[in-house]
C-alpha positions, -999 to +999 in steps of 0.1 A: +000+000+000+014+034-009+028+053+022+040+085+007+011+104+022+016+090+057+038+105+083+054+081+108+058+109+134+021+116+133+013+079+137+031+080+170+008+108+182-024+088+182-031+060+206-063+041+212-073+036+248-089+063+270-059+061+293-033+058+266-043+074+233-060+102+253-026+116+264-014+119+229-045+135+217-039+164+241-008+179+225-009+214+237-030+246+235-049+258+205-032+284+183-054+312+194-081+309+167-117+303+175-121+269+189-157+270+200-148+261+235-171+287+251-181+292+287-196+267+311-228+253+296-243+234+325-256+240+360-245+206+371-280+196+383-307+172+371-284+145+356-302+116+340-294+080+344-279+064+313-287+045+291-319+063+284-323+066+246-333+031+234-331+012+267-329+017+304-314-006+330-347-023+336-348-036+300-317-057+302-333-088+316-360-088+288-333-085+262-313-114+277-345-135+278-353-127+241-318-137+231-321-169+250-355-180+237-360-166+202-339-182+175-338-150+154-326-130+184-300-156+193-286-157+158-287-119+155-268-115+188-243-140+177-239-122+144-233-089+162-206-105+184-190-122+154-185-088+139-174-069+170-154-095+189-124-095+165-122-057+166-126-054+203-101-082+209-075-066+186-081-033+203-067-047+236-033-050+221-034-028+190-057+002+199-044+023+171-058+000+144-094+012+145-086+048+155-061+054+127-088+045+102-110+074+112-108+103+087-091+131+106-070+161+101-040+143+115-010+164+107+004+186+134+000+222+124-029+213+101-054+201+127-079+225+113-106+243+134-123+262+105-133+248+071-143+271+042-166+259+014-167+271-022-188+257-050-201+230-027-166+217-022-139+219+004-119+251-004-095+256+024-091+254+062-073+272+090-066+269+127-047+242+146-063+223+175-043+206+202-057+172+190-065+159+156-099+171+144-124+151+124-120+156+087-147+174+067-159+157+035-143+170+003-174+175-018-212+175-018-218+152-047-212+115-047-195+095-073-184+059-082-158+057-054-167+035-025-148+026+006-130-007+007-133-029+038-119-015+070-089-037+070-078-023+036-083+014+045-053+037+049-043+044+085-034+080+095-041+094+061-027+129+065-037+143+031-071+127+032-065+102+004-086+071+007-085+036-007-116+029-029-129+002-050-113+021-079-079+024-061-063+052-043-085+083-045-072+119-036-092+137-010-107+161-035-124+132-053-136+111-024-173+119-028-190+106+003-162+083+014-150+105+043-184+109+058-194+072+054-161+060+067-165+079+100-202+070+103-193+034+099-167+035+127-192+053+150-218+027+142-194-001+151-187+017+183-225+018+190-227-020+184-198-025+209-216-002+234-247-023+232-227-055+237-211-039+268-245-030+281-258-065+277-228-085+287-209-062+310-176-071+293-150-044+296-134-050+262-165-037+245-166-006+266-129+002+260-133-002+223-164+020+221-151+046+245-118+051+227-136+057+194-160+081+212-132+101+229-113+106+196-144+116+178-157+139+206-126+159+210-119+159+173-153+176+167-152+198+198-125+219+184-141+223+149-162+253+142-191+250+117-180+254+081-182+288+065-195+293+030-187+329+020-202+327-015-233+308-002-230+279-026-252+259-002-277+287+001-264+302+033-233+317+049-226+287+071-214+289+107-242+291+131-263+314+108-297+301+096-304+293+060-291+270+033-287+232+034-253+227+050-250+208+082-224+209+109-202+182+093-216+178+058-228+198+028-263+186+034-279+187+068-297+154+059-263+137+056-250+148+089-258+120+114-226+117+133-240+135+164-268+110+166-245+080+160-221+092+187-250+098+211-258+061+210-222+052+219-223+078+247-256+064+261-245+028+261-211+033+277-219+064+298-208+048+331-175+037+316-169+071+301-176+088+335-153+064+353-125+068+328-125+104+317-102+115+289-072+135+303-078+163+279-111+171+296-091+183+326-071+206+303-102+223+291-119+223+325-149+203+314-165+170+322-180+143+300-216+155+302-208+191+294-184+184+266-208+159+250-237+183+254-218+211+237-210+189+207-244+173+205-262+207+207-241+220+178-254+193+156-289+199+169-289+237+167-274+238+132-299+212+121-327+233+134-319+262+111-310+244+079-326+224+051-363+224+043-393+222+066-412+196+045-406+165+025-379+139+031-354+167+040-374+174+071-376+138+082-341+129+073-329+160+092-347+148+123-332+113+118-297+129+121-302+145+155-331+128+173-308+104+192-286+133+202-316+151+215-327+121+235-292+116+250-292+151+265-299+158+302-332+174+313-337+211+307-328+220+343-293+207+338-284+235+312-280+271+319-299+280+288-327+257+298-325+238+265-322+201+272-340+170+262-375+182+267-370+215+250-356+200+218-380+170+218-410+192+219-400+206+185-404+170+171-435+159+189-455+191+190-444+224+176-431+231+141-405+257+134-394+276+103-370+249+092-386+217+106-421+205+108-431+186+139-448+152+137-484+165+137-476+186+106-454+159+090-484+136+090-504+160+070-481+153+041-493+117+039-523+112+016-553+106+039-567+081+014-537+061+003-514+067+033-486+074+008-460+101+011-460+124-020-425+115-032-413+085-052-412+051-035-377+051-021-383+085-005-419+076+005-409+044+023-378+059+037-398+085+055-422+061+071-394+038+081-377+067+098-408+078+117-413+043+130-377+040+141-381+074+158-411+060+177-389+036+197-367+061+215-394+087+217-416+062+234-388+057+259-390+094+265-426+090+274-444+100+241-463+073+221-463+086+185-482+056+171-511+052+195-544+067+181-524+079+150-544+065+121-523+084+095-490+069+107-505+034+109-521+037+074-489+051+060-469+022+075-490-004+056-493+016+024-461+000+012-477-034+008-493-029-026-460-015-039-440-046-031-435-073-056-436-110-048-399-110-040-403-081-016-387-054-037-402-019-041-417-008-073-394+015-093-405+048-107-393+083-102-360+088-085-347+058-066-335+024-076-360+000-059-348-030-039-356-037-004-380-012+013-360-016+045-377-043+065-369-028+098-400-007+091-421-039+094-401-051+123-410-019+142-447-023+132-447-060+142-434-051+176-460-023+181-490-044+169-479-073+190-474-051+220-508-035+216-527-067+208-536-059+171-535-094+159-547-089+123-522-062+116-494-082+132-503-111+110-502-089+078-468-075+087-456-110+096-467-122+061-447-094+045-416-103+064-421-140+058-425-134+020-393-114+019-374-141+039-386-168+015-375-148-015-340-143+000-346-106+003-344-104+041-330-123+070-340-120+107-306-135+116-289-102+117-314-076+128-288-055+147-290-043+183-322-022+177-339-053+163-329-073+194-340-046+217-374-039+200-381-071+181-406-099+186-415-132+171-435-135+138-471-144+140-478-178+126-488-178+089-525-177+079-554-153+073-555-123+050-523-109+035-507-090+007-517-117-018-553-105-018-544-070-031-552-072-068-552-034-077-539-002-062-540+034-075-524+066-063-538+096-081-511+118-068-483+095-081-503+088-113-495+051-107-515+019-110-504-015-097-521-047-108-514-081-093-525-117-096-510-137-067-481-122-048-455-150-046-422-149-064-427-181-083-462-177-098-472-141-091-480-118-120-477-080-116-478-050-138-475-013-132-489+016-154-479+052-146-477+087-159-449+113-156-440+143-135-419+174-141-394+164-114-415+175-084-416+150-055-387+131-071-412+119-098-399+120-133-409+127-169-410+090-179-440+092-203-469+068-200-450+038-190-454+001-180-434-025-162-441-062-163-430-088-137-422-125-137-407-149-113-407-122-087-386-098-108-394-066-126-385-081-160-395-051-180-380-024-158-376+014-157-338+021-160-323+035-128-285+029-131-274+065-127-246+071-102-259+103-088-282+132-097-252+149-111-242+121-134-242+128-172-266+099-178-291+109-152-313+124-179-316+091-196-325+072-165-351+097-153-366+103-187-388+086-212-360+070-232-352+049-201-388+038-197-412+015-216-434+040-234-439+057-268-420+087-280-424+115-290-453+132-272-465+129-236-437+128-211-453+143-180-486+158-169-521+148-157-535+114-166-571+103-169-580+069-155-607+055-178-610+023-159-594+000-133-607-034-124-608-044-096-622-009-091-604+014-068-629+038-052-620+075-047-617+070-009-594+040-011-559+030-023-565-006-031-592-022-052-624-038-040-635-074-047-623-086-081-647-095-109-625-124-119-598-145-104-583-147-139-582-111-153-577-075-143-570-045-164-564-007-164-570+019-190-553+053-189-552+084-211-524+109-210-525+138-236-524+121-270-518+087-257-540+060-243-528+027-229-547-004-217-528-032-199-542-064-186-532-095-166-546-128-179-540-158-158-543-191-176-535-216-148-521-215-112-486-212-126-490-195-160-504-162-175-495-133-196-499-095-201-517-076-227-506-042-239-528-020-262-510+013-267-525+040-288-508+074-297-526+100-317-496+109-339-485+099-373-450+089-362-443+069-331-415+049-314-426+020-291-398+014-266-395-018-245-365-025-222-363-059-208-338-078-186-318-104-205-285-116-216-297-116-252-327-106-274-339-125-304-363-111-330-383-133-354-413-130-377-445-148-372-431-180-387-401-180-364-376-168-390-350-144-375-352-108-387-324-097-410-311-069-390-284-046-403-264-018-386-284+014-387-276+051-383-311+066-388-325+061-352-314+097-345-321+118-314-350+139-327-375+122-303-351+123-273-316+134-269-311+104-246-313+082-277-276+090-280-271+064-252-283+036-274-255+016-289-251-013-313-281-001-332-295-026-359-327-024-378-350-040-403-381-029-421-409-052-409-446-046-412-457-081-401-463-097-368-432-097-346-419-120-319-392-109-294-376-132-269-354-119-240-335-146-222-319-145-188-294-173-185-296-198-156-275-190-126-271-197-089-301-174-085-324-198-104-333-213-138-333-194-170-361-169-174-376-156-206-399-128-216-417-135-249-435-107-268-459-112-297-466-078-314-493-075-340-480-060-373-488-026-388-477-008-419-449+017-418-428-001-393-390-004-388-378-026-360-346-015-341-326-037-317-303-016-295-282-019-264-295+005-238-276+017-207-276-006-176-308-012-158-295-008-122-265-005-099-282-025-071-274-062-067-308-074-056-332-061-082-322-083-111-316-121-112-278-126-105-272-090-113-281-093-150-280-059-168-264-043-137-238-016-145-217-018-165-236-043-185-261-030-211-298-038-215-312-054-247-340-031-259-366-031-286-377+000-305-405-003-330-408+028-352-441+033-369-442+062-394-470+076-415-496+054-397-514+070-368-512+048-338-546+060-325-562+038-351-532+015-357-521+008-322-492-012-308-509-044-296-488-071-278-488-100-255-460-105-230-454-139-213-428-143-186-418-179-179-390-201-166-371-220-193-392-247-209-425-235-192-438-211-219-475-217-224-486-193-251-485-211-284-499-186-309-512-150-310-531-138-340-551-107-348-590-108-346-597-082-373-584-051-355-594-019-372-598+017-361-611+019-325-612-019-321-583-042-314-587-079-308-564-109-303-568-146-302-543-161-278-539-199-279-521-216-249-511-252-242-493-273-216-495-302-194-522-290-169-559-295-176-565-257-176-541-252-205-553-280-228-566-263-260-570-231-241-580-200-261-586-164-249-600-138-271-589-103-260-611-074-269-603-037-267-621-006-280-621+031-276-656+037-290-691+028-279-700+007-309-710-030-309-683-050-326-694-083-341-669-110-349-672-145-361-683-175-339-711-156-322-687-131-306-700-096-300-685-069-278-694-034-268-671-020-242-637-009-232-621-043-225-632-079-225-619-114-225-636-147-234-620-180-224-625-217-233-604-249-232-609-286-240-636-287-213-656-260-230-667-226-217-645-211-190-654-175-185-665-141-199-648-110-185-662-076-192-637-052-175-659-023-184-687-022-210-722-029-220-722-063-237-700-094-242-714-125-259-696-156-271-719-183-285-747-190-260-730-173-231-734-136-225-734-108-200-747-073-206-755-042-185-790-042-172-790-004-172-777+024-194-743+027-177-713+006-185-705-021-160-677-044-148-690-080-148-679-115-152-694-150-158-672-180-150-673-217-145-665-225-108-659-258-091-696-263-083-713-247-114-714-212-128-712-179-109-714-142-118-698-112-104-709-077-113-706-041-100-742-034-110-772-056-121-765-075-153-785-096-177-769-131-179-775-154-209-769-192-208-778-222-229-812-237-220-797-272-222-822-301-218-848-278-203-856-260-236-885-235-234-892-245-198-858-232-186-854-203-163-824-186-149-819-187-111-794-172-088-782-176-052-766-148-032-764-169+000-801-169+010-814-196-014-822-198-050-843-170-066-856-167-101-838-140-121-858-108-130-870-100-165-867-136-177-864-145-214-862-178-232-859-182-270-856-220-268-819-220-273-809-196-246-823-183-214-816-150-197-825-129-167-812-100-146-790-109-117-783-083-089-749-068-083-726-089-062-695-111-062-695-149-066-733-151-071-741-187-080-764-191-111-781-221-127-806-230-153-837-249-140-874-252-146 
């Protein structure tokens, strides 16, 4: 490892134990510059007993019991010890090892006490403290540089250079490495402090305390950074305004005070019994010095950032533990202690920070959702629930009788896929929602006897564990302190949520089952102008399979300042049509299962097999549907109209390769192309390896993800109905993600590209010549769709005949006819098929009639089976073969038509809503069929009898 930047004399000046390293940290007086020492801050009265933030002395036995009897707690405790024990053991003989890895201004004469910022970067510094001071990060923006493991980091780096995954990085280009390095070391000290509190072992206390002393004194001598040109929106120092924190360019990235407070709280008695020698030199004790430093973080936080949104909540997250570690108000001469600062969170908003009552008004009262994109939305609720634990210790229950917070906590469930990952749209990369949120909820619901909610949360955790997305074997010390056992499986759960709609987010989710292996899920959403971290992605879709978002929205940008951020946030990185609509209001023409205006999730479904959504955005209109064909198979339908003469249909899909063929299976003859251009979107410049072929006929596309340790090969097959004026482009798009867990075995993770299809249709208006396709996800060898053909689509009507096959009885000779229209006309096709509506499906197999599904409309007939609205308004209705006969579901009364069978003219339709059989109203019998009006309801049994 290069050592040119390391000074051996400096190394000798830093030791590690409170009784050894401390002496060398106190190397003489300050140089006369401002050192923020100040006058006495405390009265010396009203000292609290520590620990007090997350636990008190009376909690220790309960924690020991939990560790002894609950397997997850036993394993989590063992995991914590396995991490900390080697560090604490080494510390007994090599205390400098951990302390030297903290990023500090180490060099004598350059132990700065005042940092100056320019253009959101470290500009210069001045002053010289008697001890090394904690290094200020070099830059606001982050980049591709990441810290290597602790063992490989540079000890005593005087010039601030750091070892990254990309090699040695000069201080000026370290991104967030400095901050994250020091936060990690403080967090490790917090873990050790917890182990000391539980076990009483001295080695943990010495390890945690030595880190704390070095950090505390290294911060004590540092004044808040100054920003003379206000690049962060304010002058810095202690002045209000701007976004800068005490020790970072963003106050929401400034959590060291809170992290250190946890250490302080857990090892308080040890710190008191073994004071650092430098405290005597400055004439202060542990409580006063700690309070001065904690209150700097708190006071600067209180006058920076934004009072609303994730900035507000993340700001609270940085300092709340520091607030709760303080002594009572009476202890401080200024009267500002624990109660004073906590009241600003629990009760009274200020100019720069909303308190909890006002925070909760930002959550939608209907959906329970935060207004920002999912990663920010769920991050905020996770933070509030984490806050609730220590705040409850302070005597304030922020969950009880708080319907908004509880609703918000469960709002995430519809936005989780079968593997437990968040949906991806807007800013953010998906992945785990942070299951500690559900752990906190589980503990609360169990503690308060809310069995149904505890079971729902347990099911979410259980699904994530089964999918390999989460483990309860390493829940950390907070999980051990506040955790509880899962409720046994059973009852209602996330699998019953078939549809969800957030009007604010312009986002619809459809599901059919919610397990990773067999679940089907699709999302349909509009775009924003960047507000709320929601982006101008067009009218976009994503399709799922095997628990993965197989047709994703690209989110592989490194940071918001990356050159490719525009691609990943915009329409070119989404599955949409360009040019035209990118962002703006959308009109939901229909969702089934229907989502009422006062709900987030849909009501009872019309069909166990089908659901659909229909949305208009400016010149575009898109219908998507899930069609399940058996317990393990199904597909998606996409009918995308765009009222423009020229359109590009973009579809990104995970895969190691993409194969394009015509209807007969012959590969398209693609040739290198230079005519894709950037007219529709400048981000087209990111597409590479562009090849094309003119092709007006039906198109088949097959994306394949190769088998890996993550599972068998997965394919996505697309059948796209042909239209005139088309050119097909196959391109390599930028990576899909930089997150390991959101694609199978990291396929299409940076730097790997994403195989993408662009179908250009020129001179043929896509309002009347739409893009109509069927997408089927499947494991290798399990594809069930055999053939897709057009049903005479023209103008406002589009229809498909989809033939499936396979080994199960449901799939034998299975045929669905998919019907879509944007007019109010009756469309008559061959075989006794008539349709008047927005969307419908008929289904049959070797056993005969299976179902009719009228997602929204007036009439759907196939042969001798039919459903039609009994009134003038369009209706959602379905008729299906059930295990014990036929049943109908409808949102309003419908006329049902069935064959008379052997009863002939004597036949009459009857229905049973649970109170016995009743004759249908307005009966009719033409000798071949019998009909009658059946009331609204779900799962109403019907039969033909005399």
